[in-house]
DRENFIGU-886751 format. One record per residue (C-alpha): x, y, z; residue in one letter. Coordinates in nm, 4 decimals. Example, Ala and Ser with C-alpha at 12.3 -4.5 7.8 and 13.67 -1.06 7.14 Angstrom:
east->1.2300; north->-0.4500; up->0.7800; type->a
east->1.3670; north->-0.1060; up->0.7140; type->s
***
This chain:
east->1.1785; north->-0.2078; up->2.6937; type->m
east->1.3833; north->-0.3787; up->2.4251; type->t
east->1.4832; north->-0.1257; up->2.1459; type->r
east->1.5888; north->-0.2161; up->1.8125; type->f
east->1.8225; north->-0.1093; up->1.5167; type->n
east->1.6208; north->-0.0110; up->1.2242; type->i
east->1.7100; north->0.0394; up->0.8586; type->a
east->1.5161; north->0.1923; up->0.5858; type->i
east->1.5975; north->0.0887; up->0.2417; type->v
east->1.4959; north->0.3719; up->-0.0277; type->g
east->1.4759; north->0.6184; up->0.2500; type->a
east->1.4630; north->0.9207; up->0.0320; type->t
east->1.1536; north->0.7838; up->-0.1722; type->g
east->0.8085; north->0.9020; up->-0.0907; type->a
east->0.7351; north->0.5859; up->0.0977; type->v
east->1.0724; north->0.5715; up->0.2623; type->g
east->1.0157; north->0.9312; up->0.4172; type->q
east->0.6674; north->0.8146; up->0.5271; type->e
east->0.8355; north->0.5201; up->0.6986; type->m
east->1.0409; north->0.7703; up->0.8784; type->l
east->0.7508; north->0.9649; up->0.9845; type->r
east->0.5265; north->0.6669; up->1.0896; type->v
east->0.8060; north->0.5270; up->1.2987; type->l
east->0.8468; north->0.8398; up->1.4951; type->e
east->0.4781; north->0.9001; up->1.5106; type->q
east->0.3871; north->0.5586; up->1.6420; type->r
east->0.6847; north->0.5704; up->1.8724; type->e
east->0.8323; north->0.2417; up->1.7635; type->f
east->1.0974; north->0.1292; up->2.0222; type->p
east->1.4201; north->0.2198; up->1.8152; type->i
east->1.7756; north->0.2136; up->1.9335; type->k
east->1.9212; north->0.3302; up->1.6243; type->e
east->1.8044; north->0.4289; up->1.2711; type->i
east->2.0068; north->0.4172; up->0.9526; type->r
east->1.9010; north->0.5379; up->0.6091; type->c
east->2.0129; north->0.3817; up->0.2729; type->f
east->1.9661; north->0.5062; up->-0.0624; type->a
east->2.1276; north->0.5366; up->-0.3951; type->s
east->2.4774; north->0.6845; up->-0.4518; type->p
east->2.3316; north->1.0084; up->-0.5581; type->q
east->2.1602; north->1.0505; up->-0.2079; type->s
east->2.4502; north->0.9434; up->-0.0099; type->a
east->2.5878; north->1.2139; up->0.2223; type->g
east->2.2588; north->1.3940; up->0.2233; type->k
east->2.0464; north->1.3835; up->0.5539; type->t
east->1.6798; north->1.3113; up->0.6618; type->l
east->1.5147; north->1.4334; up->0.9794; type->l
east->1.4065; north->1.1951; up->1.2595; type->f
east->1.3109; north->1.3040; up->1.6067; type->k
east->1.4753; north->1.6384; up->1.5731; type->g
east->1.8182; north->1.4901; up->1.4394; type->k
east->1.9601; north->1.4791; up->1.1000; type->q
east->2.0266; north->1.1185; up->1.0027; type->v
east->2.2978; north->1.0771; up->0.7268; type->p
east->2.1931; north->0.8912; up->0.4131; type->i
east->2.4160; north->0.5928; up->0.3450; type->e
east->2.4858; north->0.4238; up->0.0367; type->q
east->2.3358; north->0.0635; up->0.0104; type->l
east->2.5940; north->-0.2004; up->0.0138; type->s
east->2.6334; north->-0.5900; up->0.0684; type->e
east->2.7724; north->-0.5397; up->0.4168; type->n
east->2.5479; north->-0.2688; up->0.5670; type->c
east->2.3077; north->-0.4788; up->0.7331; type->f
east->2.5352; north->-0.6125; up->1.0070; type->q
east->2.3676; north->-0.5331; up->1.3600; type->g
east->2.0576; north->-0.4130; up->1.1935; type->i
east->1.7447; north->-0.5893; up->1.3674; type->d
east->1.4550; north->-0.4855; up->1.1178; type->i
east->1.5006; north->-0.3481; up->0.7656; type->a
east->1.2159; north->-0.1924; up->0.5903; type->l
east->1.2492; north->-0.1993; up->0.2105; type->f
east->1.0882; north->0.0412; up->-0.0347; type->s
east->1.3307; north->0.0759; up->-0.3227; type->a
east->1.1869; north->-0.1528; up->-0.5798; type->g
east->1.1938; north->-0.5146; up->-0.6902; type->k
east->1.5295; north->-0.5346; up->-0.8014; type->k
east->1.6861; north->-0.3866; up->-0.5009; type->i
east->1.4661; north->-0.6184; up->-0.2866; type->s
east->1.5931; north->-0.9247; up->-0.4731; type->l
east->1.9494; north->-0.8438; up->-0.4573; type->t
east->1.9601; north->-0.7228; up->-0.0888; type->y
east->1.6864; north->-0.8744; up->0.1178; type->a
east->1.8444; north->-1.2139; up->0.1147; type->p
east->2.1779; north->-1.0687; up->0.2406; type->l
east->1.9884; north->-0.8837; up->0.5146; type->a
east->1.8242; north->-1.2265; up->0.6273; type->v
east->2.1678; north->-1.3891; up->0.6329; type->k
east->2.2882; north->-1.1437; up->0.9006; type->t
east->1.9766; north->-1.2125; up->1.1313; type->g
east->1.7946; north->-0.9053; up->1.0070; type->c
east->1.4154; north->-0.9318; up->0.9655; type->l
east->1.3043; north->-0.7815; up->0.6332; type->v
east->0.9621; north->-0.6045; up->0.5680; type->v
east->0.9306; north->-0.5539; up->0.2101; type->d
east->0.7168; north->-0.3228; up->0.0320; type->n
east->0.7932; north->-0.4110; up->-0.3269; type->s
east->0.6485; north->-0.7037; up->-0.5416; type->s
east->0.9668; north->-0.9000; up->-0.5254; type->a
east->0.8246; north->-1.1763; up->-0.2684; type->y
east->0.4615; north->-1.1283; up->-0.2599; type->r
east->0.3696; north->-1.4354; up->-0.4575; type->m
east->0.6316; north->-1.6598; up->-0.3135; type->d
east->0.4442; north->-1.9243; up->-0.1361; type->p
east->0.7077; north->-1.9113; up->0.1360; type->k
east->0.6846; north->-1.5676; up->0.2089; type->v
east->0.3697; north->-1.4065; up->0.4089; type->p
east->0.1849; north->-1.1424; up->0.2419; type->l
east->0.0223; north->-0.9440; up->0.5180; type->v
east->-0.2365; north->-0.6828; up->0.6016; type->i
east->-0.2176; north->-0.7031; up->1.0001; type->p
east->-0.6055; north->-0.6093; up->1.0166; type->e
east->-0.6830; north->-0.9199; up->0.7932; type->i
east->-0.4327; north->-1.1984; up->0.8109; type->n
east->-0.1999; north->-1.1333; up->1.1023; type->p
east->-0.2120; north->-1.5194; up->1.1865; type->h
east->0.0291; north->-1.6029; up->0.8990; type->i
east->0.3090; north->-1.4248; up->1.0797; type->l
east->0.3358; north->-1.6876; up->1.3179; type->e
east->0.5818; north->-1.8549; up->1.0864; type->n
east->0.8245; north->-1.6654; up->0.8690; type->h
east->1.1780; north->-1.7234; up->0.7208; type->s
east->1.2948; north->-1.3596; up->0.7737; type->g
east->1.1143; north->-1.1842; up->0.4818; type->i
east->0.7592; north->-1.0690; up->0.5089; type->i
east->0.5782; north->-0.8857; up->0.2202; type->s
east->0.3531; north->-0.5801; up->0.2234; type->s
east->0.0870; north->-0.6017; up->-0.0455; type->p
east->0.0247; north->-0.3608; up->-0.3557; type->n
east->-0.1256; north->-0.0410; up->-0.2120; type->c
east->-0.4503; north->-0.0642; up->-0.4251; type->t
east->-0.5154; north->-0.4095; up->-0.3295; type->a
east->-0.4539; north->-0.3090; up->0.0299; type->t
east->-0.7359; north->-0.0289; up->-0.0087; type->v
east->-0.9751; north->-0.2865; up->-0.1736; type->m
east->-0.9248; north->-0.5652; up->0.0895; type->l
east->-0.9356; north->-0.3367; up->0.4027; type->m
east->-1.3042; north->-0.2671; up->0.2821; type->a
east->-1.4000; north->-0.5934; up->0.1778; type->l
east->-1.2350; north->-0.8527; up->0.4152; type->a
east->-1.4877; north->-0.7817; up->0.6939; type->p
east->-1.7824; north->-0.8385; up->0.4539; type->l
east->-1.6020; north->-1.1720; up->0.3314; type->h
east->-1.5619; north->-1.3134; up->0.6628; type->r
east->-1.9300; north->-1.3224; up->0.7192; type->q
east->-2.0911; north->-1.3583; up->0.3831; type->f
east->-1.8151; north->-1.4704; up->0.1622; type->k
east->-1.7285; north->-1.3114; up->-0.1691; type->i
east->-1.7894; north->-1.4818; up->-0.4881; type->r
east->-1.6995; north->-1.2009; up->-0.7409; type->r
east->-1.5327; north->-0.8710; up->-0.7503; type->i
east->-1.5513; north->-0.6147; up->-1.0281; type->v
east->-1.3258; north->-0.3398; up->-0.9555; type->m
east->-1.2294; north->-0.0049; up->-1.1371; type->a
east->-0.9371; north->0.1803; up->-0.9547; type->t
east->-0.8454; north->0.5685; up->-0.9638; type->y
east->-0.4865; north->0.5784; up->-0.8824; type->q
east->-0.3119; north->0.8696; up->-0.7709; type->a
east->0.0517; north->1.0065; up->-0.8637; type->a
east->0.1730; north->0.9115; up->-0.5154; type->s
east->0.1598; north->0.5386; up->-0.6703; type->g
east->0.4423; north->0.6206; up->-0.8987; type->a
east->0.6642; north->0.7882; up->-0.6547; type->g
east->0.7661; north->1.1277; up->-0.5643; type->q
east->0.8823; north->1.2298; up->-0.9003; type->k
east->0.5564; north->1.1662; up->-1.0326; type->a
east->0.3903; north->1.3808; up->-0.7880; type->m
east->0.6179; north->1.6601; up->-0.8554; type->i
east->0.5785; north->1.6125; up->-1.2216; type->e
east->0.2010; north->1.6353; up->-1.2014; type->l
east->0.2276; north->1.9846; up->-1.0096; type->q
east->0.4684; north->2.1168; up->-1.2679; type->e
east->0.2795; north->2.0068; up->-1.5612; type->e
east->-0.0552; north->2.1417; up->-1.4261; type->s
east->0.1130; north->2.4719; up->-1.3571; type->r
east->0.2597; north->2.4714; up->-1.7121; type->a
east->-0.0780; north->2.4158; up->-1.8750; type->i
east->-0.2336; north->2.6937; up->-1.6905; type->l
east->0.0423; north->2.9297; up->-1.7846; type->e
east->0.0218; north->2.7920; up->-2.1410; type->n
east->0.3833; north->2.6706; up->-2.1352; type->r
east->0.5372; north->2.3721; up->-2.3056; type->l
east->0.6317; north->2.0964; up->-2.0615; type->f
east->0.8462; north->1.7877; up->-2.1254; type->t
east->0.7573; north->1.5066; up->-1.9007; type->r
east->0.9577; north->1.2169; up->-1.7805; type->s
east->0.7861; north->1.0277; up->-1.4895; type->a
east->0.4729; north->0.9509; up->-1.6876; type->m
east->0.4346; north->0.8252; up->-2.0410; type->p
east->0.1166; north->1.0536; up->-2.1381; type->f
east->-0.0148; north->1.3819; up->-2.0504; type->p
east->-0.1229; north->1.3609; up->-1.6731; type->y
east->-0.2474; north->1.6946; up->-1.5679; type->a
east->-0.6214; north->1.7413; up->-1.6565; type->f
east->-0.6190; north->1.4070; up->-1.8181; type->n
east->-0.6396; north->1.0305; up->-1.7136; type->l
east->-0.5314; north->0.7064; up->-1.8732; type->f
east->-0.5204; north->0.3255; up->-1.8125; type->t
east->-0.2539; north->0.2313; up->-1.5660; type->h
east->0.0959; north->0.2554; up->-1.7365; type->n
east->0.2085; north->-0.0896; up->-1.5980; type->a
east->0.3405; north->-0.3381; up->-1.8830; type->p
east->0.0735; north->-0.5263; up->-2.0346; type->m
east->0.0640; north->-0.9067; up->-2.0187; type->t
east->-0.0843; north->-1.1749; up->-2.2663; type->s
east->-0.3918; north->-1.1939; up->-2.0797; type->s
east->-0.4974; north->-0.8430; up->-2.1813; type->g
east->-0.4527; north->-0.7255; up->-1.8009; type->y
east->-0.1625; north->-0.5210; up->-1.7176; type->n
east->0.0863; north->-0.6166; up->-1.4432; type->e
east->-0.0766; north->-0.3799; up->-1.1736; type->e
east->-0.4261; north->-0.5386; up->-1.2388; type->e
east->-0.2582; north->-0.8925; up->-1.2205; type->i
east->-0.0972; north->-0.7982; up->-0.8792; type->k
east->-0.4233; north->-0.6955; up->-0.7424; type->i
east->-0.5989; north->-1.0364; up->-0.8531; type->i
east->-0.3305; north->-1.2636; up->-0.7319; type->e
east->-0.2589; north->-1.0615; up->-0.4030; type->e
east->-0.6445; north->-1.0673; up->-0.3029; type->a
east->-0.6679; north->-1.4463; up->-0.3644; type->r
east->-0.3410; north->-1.4903; up->-0.1466; type->k
east->-0.4401; north->-1.2708; up->0.1346; type->i
east->-0.7994; north->-1.3755; up->0.1549; type->l
east->-0.6990; north->-1.7447; up->0.1143; type->e
east->-0.9278; north->-1.7889; up->-0.1626; type->e
east->-0.7228; north->-1.9263; up->-0.4560; type->p
east->-1.0363; north->-1.9304; up->-0.7116; type->d
east->-1.1746; north->-1.5941; up->-0.6294; type->l
east->-1.3197; north->-1.4383; up->-0.9253; type->r
east->-1.1672; north->-1.0802; up->-0.9818; type->v
east->-1.1897; north->-0.8429; up->-1.2615; type->a
east->-1.0101; north->-0.5134; up->-1.2522; type->v
east->-0.9222; north->-0.2050; up->-1.4458; type->t
east->-0.6585; north->0.0215; up->-1.3250; type->c
east->-0.6639; north->0.4001; up->-1.4039; type->v
east->-0.4169; north->0.6764; up->-1.3318; type->r
east->-0.6003; north->1.0035; up->-1.2405; type->v
east->-0.4464; north->1.3436; up->-1.1869; type->p
east->-0.4694; north->1.3362; up->-0.8132; type->v
east->-0.1485; north->1.3776; up->-0.5895; type->l
east->-0.2128; north->1.1258; up->-0.3203; type->r
east->-0.4697; north->0.8803; up->-0.2038; type->a
east->-0.6137; north->0.5938; up->-0.4327; type->h
east->-0.9813; north->0.5565; up->-0.4843; type->s
east->-1.1602; north->0.2239; up->-0.5965; type->v
east->-1.5004; north->0.1529; up->-0.7172; type->s
east->-1.6179; north->-0.2070; up->-0.6222; type->l
east->-1.9140; north->-0.4186; up->-0.7291; type->n
east->-1.9009; north->-0.7334; up->-0.5034; type->v
east->-2.1287; north->-1.0287; up->-0.5425; type->e
east->-2.1470; north->-1.2607; up->-0.2258; type->f
east->-2.2659; north->-1.6127; up->-0.1755; type->e
east->-2.5088; north->-1.5116; up->0.0944; type->k
east->-2.7767; north->-1.2452; up->0.0931; type->p
east->-2.6362; north->-0.9122; up->0.2277; type->i
east->-2.7734; north->-0.5757; up->0.2809; type->t
east->-2.6229; north->-0.2382; up->0.2768; type->a
east->-2.7112; north->-0.1665; up->0.6217; type->e
east->-2.5433; north->-0.4661; up->0.7496; type->k
east->-2.2426; north->-0.4219; up->0.5550; type->a
east->-2.2236; north->-0.0653; up->0.7194; type->k
east->-2.2564; north->-0.2059; up->1.0466; type->e
east->-1.9676; north->-0.4339; up->0.9908; type->l
east->-1.7417; north->-0.1581; up->0.8459; type->l
east->-1.7935; north->0.0807; up->1.1175; type->q
east->-1.6836; north->-0.1795; up->1.3686; type->k
east->-1.3679; north->-0.2842; up->1.1759; type->s
east->-1.0096; north->-0.1265; up->1.2832; type->p
east->-0.8767; north->0.0893; up->1.0297; type->g
east->-1.1966; north->0.1804; up->0.8578; type->i
east->-1.3813; north->0.4896; up->0.8551; type->k
east->-1.7436; north->0.5068; up->0.6952; type->v
east->-1.8045; north->0.8410; up->0.5473; type->l
east->-2.1616; north->0.8934; up->0.3927; type->e
east->-2.3836; north->1.1889; up->0.3839; type->d
east->-2.6721; north->1.0697; up->0.1588; type->w
east->-2.8656; north->1.4061; up->0.1623; type->d
east->-2.5719; north->1.6025; up->0.0538; type->q
east->-2.4421; north->1.3507; up->-0.1814; type->n
east->-2.0949; north->1.3486; up->0.0148; type->r
east->-1.8851; north->1.0220; up->0.0110; type->f
east->-1.5151; north->0.9799; up->0.0665; type->p
east->-1.2687; north->1.1807; up->-0.1527; type->m
east->-0.8895; north->1.1522; up->-0.1839; type->p
east->-0.8492; north->1.4734; up->-0.0100; type->l
east->-1.0358; north->1.3066; up->0.3058; type->d
east->-0.8104; north->1.0271; up->0.3109; type->a
east->-0.4796; north->1.1960; up->0.2315; type->s
east->-0.2464; north->1.1784; up->0.5331; type->n
east->-0.4850; north->0.9638; up->0.7205; type->q
east->-0.4299; north->0.6034; up->0.8447; type->d
east->-0.7668; north->0.4930; up->0.8030; type->d
east->-0.9303; north->0.3676; up->0.4537; type->i
east->-1.2364; north->0.5632; up->0.3998; type->f
east->-1.5535; north->0.3797; up->0.2743; type->v
east->-1.8939; north->0.4894; up->0.1430; type->g
east->-2.1655; north->0.4887; up->-0.1033; type->r
east->-2.2665; north->0.1426; up->0.0130; type->i
east->-2.5586; north->0.0506; up->-0.1870; type->r
east->-2.7469; north->-0.2571; up->-0.3174; type->q
east->-2.6802; north->-0.3524; up->-0.6716; type->d
east->-3.0249; north->-0.2962; up->-0.8470; type->l
east->-2.9100; north->-0.5265; up->-1.1469; type->s
east->-2.7946; north->-0.8436; up->-0.9364; type->n
east->-2.8802; north->-1.0210; up->-0.6124; type->s
east->-2.6614; north->-1.0704; up->-0.3211; type->n
east->-2.4440; north->-0.7897; up->-0.4666; type->t
east->-2.3228; north->-0.4513; up->-0.3262; type->l
east->-2.1674; north->-0.1463; up->-0.4819; type->d
east->-1.9376; north->0.0652; up->-0.2720; type->l
east->-1.6412; north->0.3242; up->-0.2925; type->w
east->-1.3085; north->0.3172; up->-0.0732; type->a
east->-1.0129; north->0.5631; up->-0.0716; type->v
east->-0.7050; north->0.5140; up->0.1121; type->g
east->-0.3739; north->0.7118; up->0.1397; type->d
east->-0.1360; north->0.5088; up->-0.0878; type->q
east->0.1826; north->0.6293; up->0.1006; type->l
east->0.0326; north->0.5377; up->0.4444; type->l
east->-0.1899; north->0.2278; up->0.4712; type->k
east->-0.1040; north->0.1358; up->0.1082; type->g
east->0.2640; north->0.1166; up->0.1961; type->a
east->0.4480; north->0.2861; up->0.5064; type->a
east->0.2091; north->0.2218; up->0.7731; type->l
east->0.1288; north->-0.1228; up->0.6770; type->n
east->0.4927; north->-0.2113; up->0.6847; type->a
east->0.5243; north->-0.0801; up->1.0253; type->v
east->0.2207; north->-0.2420; up->1.1494; type->q
east->0.3640; north->-0.5608; up->1.0486; type->i
east->0.6730; north->-0.5031; up->1.2487; type->a
east->0.4623; north->-0.3930; up->1.5497; type->e
east->0.2537; north->-0.7054; up->1.5379; type->y
east->0.5553; north->-0.9200; up->1.5381; type->l
east->0.6768; north->-0.7463; up->1.8476; type->l
east->0.3342; north->-0.8076; up->1.9998; type->e
east->0.3570; north->-1.1806; up->1.9419; type->i
east->0.7413; north->-1.1996; up->2.0156; type->n
east->0.8112; north->-1.3171; up->1.6716; type->k
east->1.0442; north->-1.0514; up->1.5577; type->l
east->1.3671; north->-1.2398; up->1.6246; type->l
east->1.3907; north->-1.5686; up->1.4703; type->r
***
């Protein structure tokens, strides 16, 4: 079996560490793995397959000999270093927003639109984590009944803002319970025992950048440029796993029973419903799990051809690290890894 030299850019972040774990867990064919991060992390180590891997400082010349680079270090780093990696013959799977809306760059969820991986120019984008949770739940229904409009509210965990936000939520919660003052730095507002609309920068449309990402990425992945989407994103004091509430209008009549049947057959989806106990997916169910959990699938009593449903997914896994690794796995499968 051919084995590959892999690099993780942003290896010390929450998603970067998950990428290491997913690569090991799924036994990706690796010859050598290298971890890159900021100068502050250089010299430290990360554990991979029982061995300590040194963290290297990211530089312009670090991609020589690398076959695949998984990027999760933010938009600015991806814009600067991904083209440099591609010039050396390295394939880049980018978890940032840098290239998602570039028409030349595939934006991929392998369970939904793997066909666009047949052609790429060296950079492939992995979608926004919340868009991924939503689309995993909706794409199987869209294929058969075609979505007309989506109204969405999100309940986004601290993991979406990175490891620092997760630690801060724990520390702030502890401080409040102990009646101590707390100075936050990761979040702009009190987070423990509170929630607030997503802190992404606002746009002139009245939607923030996170909401715009979800709208535009859903249209691109489903190949529906005129898809009508309304979304409100909210930060909730949950450590890990994003939840979404969906009201979805279809062009064709659809029943809750048929939707459940389709979702139960869909890869990467787990339907969790116990109507007698009022028990449906929770972030605790989805945390550290590969699947997207879907439940409370029901008819909208106010509108025809419309369903309400609830979906929960681990932001760090299917929302980020797992999806990136699955992209690389699919490229191996179709022999399109090396250009």
